[in-house]
C-alpha positions in Angstrom: 89.7 -27.7 -85.8 87.0 -28.0 -87.9 87.8 -32.0 -88.1 87.7 -32.3 -84.1 85.0 -30.7 -83.2 82.8 -32.6 -86.0 84.4 -35.4 -85.2 83.6 -35.2 -80.9 80.1 -33.9 -82.3 79.9 -37.2 -84.0 81.2 -39.4 -81.4 78.6 -37.6 -79.1 76.1 -38.5 -81.8 76.8 -41.9 -82.9 75.5 -44.5 -83.2 72.3 -43.9 -81.2 71.6 -40.9 -79.1 70.1 -42.0 -75.2 69.6 -40.7 -71.8 70.3 -42.5 -69.1 69.5 -41.7 -65.5 73.4 -40.4 -65.0 72.8 -37.7 -68.1 69.8 -36.8 -66.2 71.6 -36.1 -63.2 74.7 -34.3 -64.7 72.1 -32.4 -67.1 70.1 -31.5 -63.6 73.1 -29.6 -61.9 73.2 -27.2 -64.8 71.4 -24.7 -65.9 68.3 -25.4 -68.3 68.9 -25.1 -71.5 65.6 -22.4 -72.2 68.0 -19.9 -70.0 71.1 -21.1 -71.8 68.8 -19.9 -75.2 67.6 -16.9 -73.7 70.6 -15.4 -72.2 72.2 -16.1 -76.2 69.2 -14.6 -77.9 69.3 -11.2 -75.8 71.0 -8.9 -78.1 71.6 -6.5 -74.5 73.6 -8.8 -72.8 76.5 -9.2 -75.5 78.6 -7.0 -76.5 81.6 -8.4 -78.1 84.2 -5.3 -79.0 84.0 -5.1 -74.7 85.3 -8.7 -74.1 89.3 -7.4 -74.9 90.5 -4.4 -73.2 92.3 -2.4 -74.7 89.8 -3.1 -78.1 91.2 -5.4 -80.7 92.5 -2.9 -83.8 91.0 -3.2 -87.2 93.8 -4.4 -89.9 95.5 -0.7 -90.5 96.0 -0.4 -94.4 99.6 -1.0 -94.6 102.3 1.7 -97.0 103.4 -0.7 -99.1 101.0 -4.5 -99.7 103.1 -5.9 -101.5 106.6 -5.8 -101.3 110.2 -8.0 -101.8 111.6 -9.4 -98.3 114.9 -10.8 -97.5 115.3 -13.2 -95.1 119.8 -13.3 -94.7 120.7 -16.6 -92.8 124.5 -15.8 -92.1 127.3 -18.0 -90.9 129.1 -16.0 -87.6 132.0 -16.7 -86.5 134.3 -15.3 -83.3 135.4 -12.5 -85.3 132.9 -9.2 -84.6 134.5 -7.3 -87.0 133.6 -9.5 -89.7 130.5 -10.2 -88.6 129.2 -6.2 -88.8 131.2 -6.5 -92.2 129.7 -10.0 -93.7 126.6 -8.8 -92.5 126.0 -5.5 -94.2 127.1 -6.9 -97.5 124.6 -9.2 -97.2 122.1 -6.0 -96.3 123.4 -4.3 -99.3 123.2 -7.6 -101.7 119.6 -7.7 -100.3 118.4 -4.7 -101.0 120.6 -4.5 -104.9 117.8 -8.0 -105.8 114.8 -5.4 -104.0 114.4 -5.9 -101.1 112.5 -3.7 -98.7 112.3 -5.3 -95.7 115.8 -7.4 -94.8 116.0 -9.5 -92.2 119.2 -10.2 -90.2 119.7 -14.1 -87.7 119.6 -14.0 -83.7 123.1 -13.5 -82.3 124.3 -12.1 -85.8 127.5 -10.6 -84.3 129.6 -13.5 -82.0 129.1 -16.6 -81.4 125.4 -17.6 -79.4 127.3 -19.0 -75.9 126.8 -17.5 -72.6 131.0 -16.4 -72.2 130.7 -14.3 -74.8 127.1 -12.7 -74.7 129.2 -10.9 -72.0 132.3 -9.8 -75.0 130.2 -9.1 -77.5 126.9 -7.0 -76.2 126.5 -3.4 -77.0 125.6 -0.2 -75.3 122.8 1.0 -77.4 122.1 3.8 -75.8 125.8 4.9 -75.7 125.8 4.7 -79.8 129.6 5.3 -81.4 132.2 3.1 -80.9 130.2 1.3 -78.3 127.9 -0.1 -80.0 129.4 -0.7 -84.2 126.7 -3.4 -85.3 123.9 -0.6 -83.9 125.8 1.7 -85.9 126.1 0.1 -88.9 122.2 -1.3 -89.0 121.1 2.8 -88.6 123.8 3.0 -91.1 122.6 0.9 -94.0 119.0 1.1 -93.8 119.2 4.5 -94.2 121.7 5.3 -97.4 119.5 1.9 -98.8 116.4 3.3 -97.5 115.1 0.0 -96.9 113.6 -1.0 -92.7 116.1 -3.9 -91.3 114.6 -5.8 -88.7 118.1 -6.5 -87.4 118.0 -10.2 -85.9 119.5 -9.1 -82.5 122.3 -8.6 -80.7 123.4 -8.5 -77.2 122.7 -5.5 -75.2 124.2 -3.9 -72.5 122.0 -1.5 -70.3 123.6 -0.9 -66.5 123.9 -4.3 -64.8 121.7 -6.2 -67.3 122.6 -8.0 -70.7 119.8 -8.4 -72.9 119.3 -10.1 -76.2 117.8 -7.5 -78.1 116.1 -7.1 -81.4 116.7 -3.1 -83.1 113.7 -1.9 -85.8 115.3 0.6 -88.1 113.0 2.7 -90.9 114.4 3.7 -94.1 115.4 6.9 -92.3 117.9 5.3 -90.2 116.6 5.8 -87.0 115.3 3.4 -84.3 111.8 2.2 -84.8 111.2 -0.6 -81.8 113.8 -2.2 -79.5 112.9 -5.8 -78.8 113.8 -7.7 -75.7 113.6 -11.2 -75.6 111.2 -11.1 -73.2 111.0 -15.2 -72.7 114.9 -16.6 -72.4 116.0 -19.8 -73.9 116.7 -22.1 -70.8 116.6 -26.0 -71.2 117.4 -28.9 -70.5 117.3 -32.3 -72.4 119.3 -34.8 -71.0 121.5 -36.3 -73.2 120.6 -33.9 -76.1 121.0 -29.8 -74.9 121.6 -28.0 -71.8 121.6 -24.0 -71.6 120.1 -21.7 -69.9 120.0 -18.2 -71.2 119.2 -16.5 -67.8 122.5 -17.2 -66.5 123.7 -14.1 -67.7 120.9 -12.8 -69.7 117.8 -10.7 -68.5 114.3 -11.0 -70.0 112.6 -8.8 -71.6 108.9 -6.8 -70.1 107.6 -5.6 -73.1 105.7 -7.1 -76.5 107.2 -5.1 -79.3 105.4 -3.5 -82.5 106.2 -0.8 -84.8 104.7 0.5 -87.7 107.0 0.7 -90.6 107.8 1.9 -94.0 106.1 -2.5 -95.2 103.2 -2.3 -92.6 102.7 -2.7 -88.8 105.5 -6.0 -87.4 105.6 -7.8 -84.5 109.1 -8.5 -83.1 110.0 -11.9 -81.5 113.0 -13.8 -80.5 113.3 -17.5 -81.2 112.1 -18.5 -78.0 109.0 -16.2 -77.8 107.6 -17.5 -80.6 106.3 -20.4 -78.5 103.9 -18.4 -76.3 101.2 -18.1 -78.9 99.3 -15.7 -76.2 102.1 -12.8 -78.2 101.1 -13.2 -81.2 97.5 -12.9 -80.3 98.5 -9.6 -78.9 100.0 -8.5 -81.8 97.3 -9.6 -84.3 94.4 -7.9 -81.9 97.2 -4.8 -82.4 96.9 -4.7 -85.8 100.0 -6.0 -86.9 100.8 -7.7 -90.7 103.7 -9.4 -90.2 105.1 -11.0 -87.0 109.5 -11.3 -87.5 110.9 -13.9 -84.9 115.0 -14.1 -85.3 115.6 -17.6 -83.6 118.3 -19.5 -83.5 116.8 -23.0 -82.6 119.0 -26.1 -81.9 119.7 -29.8 -84.0 116.9 -30.8 -81.2 113.7 -28.6 -80.9 113.8 -27.4 -84.1 113.8 -30.4 -86.2 110.6 -31.1 -83.9 108.9 -27.6 -83.6 110.9 -25.2 -85.9 108.1 -24.9 -88.9 105.4 -26.2 -86.9 105.7 -23.3 -84.6 105.6 -21.0 -87.8 103.0 -22.7 -89.3 100.8 -22.7 -86.2 101.4 -18.3 -85.4 100.4 -17.4 -89.0 97.7 -20.1 -89.3 96.1 -19.0 -85.5 96.5 -15.5 -86.3 95.7 -15.6 -89.9 99.2 -12.9 -90.8 103.1 -13.2 -92.1 105.5 -15.0 -90.4 109.5 -14.2 -91.1 112.1 -15.9 -89.6 115.5 -15.5 -90.1 118.0 -18.0 -88.3 122.3 -18.1 -88.2 123.4 -20.5 -90.8 124.8 -23.9 -89.2 128.4 -24.3 -87.8 128.9 -28.2 -87.3 132.1 -26.8 -85.2 130.0 -24.4 -82.4 129.4 -24.8 -78.7 125.4 -24.0 -80.3 124.6 -25.5 -83.0 121.6 -23.6 -84.6 119.0 -25.3 -86.9 119.3 -22.9 -89.7 116.0 -23.4 -91.8 115.3 -19.5 -92.5 111.5 -18.9 -93.1 108.8 -17.3 -94.8 104.9 -18.1 -93.9 101.7 -16.8 -95.1 98.8 -16.3 -93.3 96.4 -19.8 -94.0 99.9 -21.1 -93.0 101.6 -22.3 -96.1 105.3 -22.1 -96.1 106.2 -19.6 -99.5 109.9 -19.6 -98.6 112.5 -21.3 -96.9 116.0 -23.1 -96.8 118.0 -25.4 -95.8 121.4 -24.7 -93.1 123.3 -23.8 -95.3 124.3 -19.7 -95.8 122.2 -18.2 -98.1 119.4 -15.4 -98.5 116.2 -16.0 -98.8 114.0 -12.9 -101.1 110.5 -13.5 -101.5 106.6 -11.5 -101.5 104.8 -10.8 -99.2 101.4 -10.2 -100.4 99.1 -7.8 -97.6 95.8 -8.5 -99.1 95.9 -12.6 -98.7 95.9 -11.6 -95.0 91.9 -10.1 -95.8 91.3 -12.7 -98.8 92.0 -15.7 -95.9 90.4 -13.7 -92.5 87.2 -13.0 -94.6 86.8 -15.6 -97.4 87.8 -19.0 -95.4 87.6 -18.8 -91.9 85.7 -15.6 -91.1 88.1 -13.6 -88.4 86.1 -11.2 -87.0 85.1 -12.1 -84.2 82.0 -10.3 -85.0 81.5 -13.0 -87.5 81.5 -15.4 -85.2 77.7 -16.6 -86.0 76.3 -20.0 -87.6 73.6 -22.2 -88.1 74.1 -25.6 -87.2 71.5 -28.2 -89.0 71.0 -31.2 -87.3 69.2 -34.4 -90.1 68.1 -37.3 -88.8 69.1 -40.5 -90.7 66.3 -43.1 -91.7 69.7 -45.8 -91.0 69.4 -49.6 -89.3 70.3 -47.4 -85.9 68.3 -44.8 -86.0 71.1 -42.8 -85.3 71.8 -38.9 -85.4 73.9 -37.2 -88.2 75.4 -33.6 -87.7 76.0 -31.4 -90.4 77.6 -28.4 -88.9 77.2 -25.6 -91.4 79.4 -22.9 -90.8 80.8 -20.4 -91.8 85.4 -20.8 -91.4 86.4 -23.1 -88.3 86.5 -19.9 -85.4 83.2 -21.0 -84.3 84.7 -24.7 -83.8 88.0 -23.3 -81.8 84.8 -21.9 -79.4 82.3 -24.3 -78.5 82.6 -25.9 -75.4 81.9 -29.5 -75.1 79.1 -28.6 -72.6 76.9 -26.5 -75.5 77.2 -29.6 -77.2 75.6 -31.7 -74.8 73.1 -28.6 -74.5 72.5 -28.7 -78.2 71.8 -32.5 -77.8 69.5 -32.4 -75.5 67.9 -29.5 -77.2 67.4 -32.6 -80.6 66.3 -35.5 -78.6 63.6 -32.5 -76.8 62.6 -31.6 -80.6 63.1 -34.7 -82.3 59.9 -36.2 -80.1 57.9 -33.5 -82.5 60.2 -33.3 -85.6 61.2 -37.1 -86.9 62.6 -35.9 -90.4 64.6 -32.8 -89.8 65.3 -31.0 -87.2 66.6 -27.7 -87.3 68.6 -25.4 -84.9 70.0 -21.7 -84.4 73.3 -20.9 -82.6 71.2 -18.8 -79.9 68.5 -22.1 -79.7 72.2 -24.3 -79.1 73.6 -21.3 -76.7 76.5 -21.1 -79.6 75.9 -17.4 -79.6 79.7 -15.1 -79.6 81.8 -16.1 -76.3 79.6 -18.8 -75.4 82.0 -21.5 -75.7 85.7 -21.5 -74.7 88.3 -24.0 -76.3 
């Protein structure tokens, strides 16, 4: 983003700055620059804390700042009893290796298909024999004293079916249930066609859960494509986003890792995904590649498409490090100075040096603000031929003036 913003500004400023008649007409249709500067400089007129309702929360102190997480990339068959026993064994093995948080894949207790969803669906509210997958997860979380993000299973509620993720605390109690908000309907001719909406109903609510391993925001597979959901979780103080997901062989290679890293880098928090292992003979073939991504968008651990369990460490202190030292993440820290100097080159061109404390402001610099900045430089350059300093307020770049 920094490179894009700087290159855009450089293109506007170089090779030489001229003000044409059409340019003057365009400028005359916009509010005078001095008015923008006055608006930006007025401390009482700008209240960023009131821009969001409800207001964003500070990152809470987690019960654990460092712990092991396990991503159980399971093979899935048509045998539901086998899938449940197999998942339990994987959870127990992960806990034995020190995992305090365990993730399961999307639709791990049966085939991922519209024909199978009604057959394998469970009545979570009823529990017991009506929900054997749910009951196993609750019991194993309690017995092992771990936090379990239970992938997803088909849930039956009344006349509706949902793709639902249950989160269990170390006491075995249900901490939260996320019903997939964005159903996966896709039609790429010659590649893949699948419509969850044929059998499933979309969930209506975001899900954020306080657990023994921190505050977790939950999404399921296609939910990861919607950055607004992740932004909402970040604003509510999430340390970690968990996405059980079964991307396919068309979109998986293109977007699976890309989206995980984007959500982590967008919000500077951890992202964990867990997919089923690939079964080339299945009607729906999963991409696999369960992954843990850190708050700078870095891949901490991943695997290929075979059945595997990833054990990796999450260190929440990295979140504050990235937000404070790398990008000035806080909304209140979007203050910067922009220095411009005139280079004595053959073309008498201007060179922009954006001296910002991270790239967050650059995401908020609208093209019109850059245009106003250039006009202010034009004005000042007539008076100070060798060096010009323009403050953020003068340039109209105070908090909230621009948009991405």
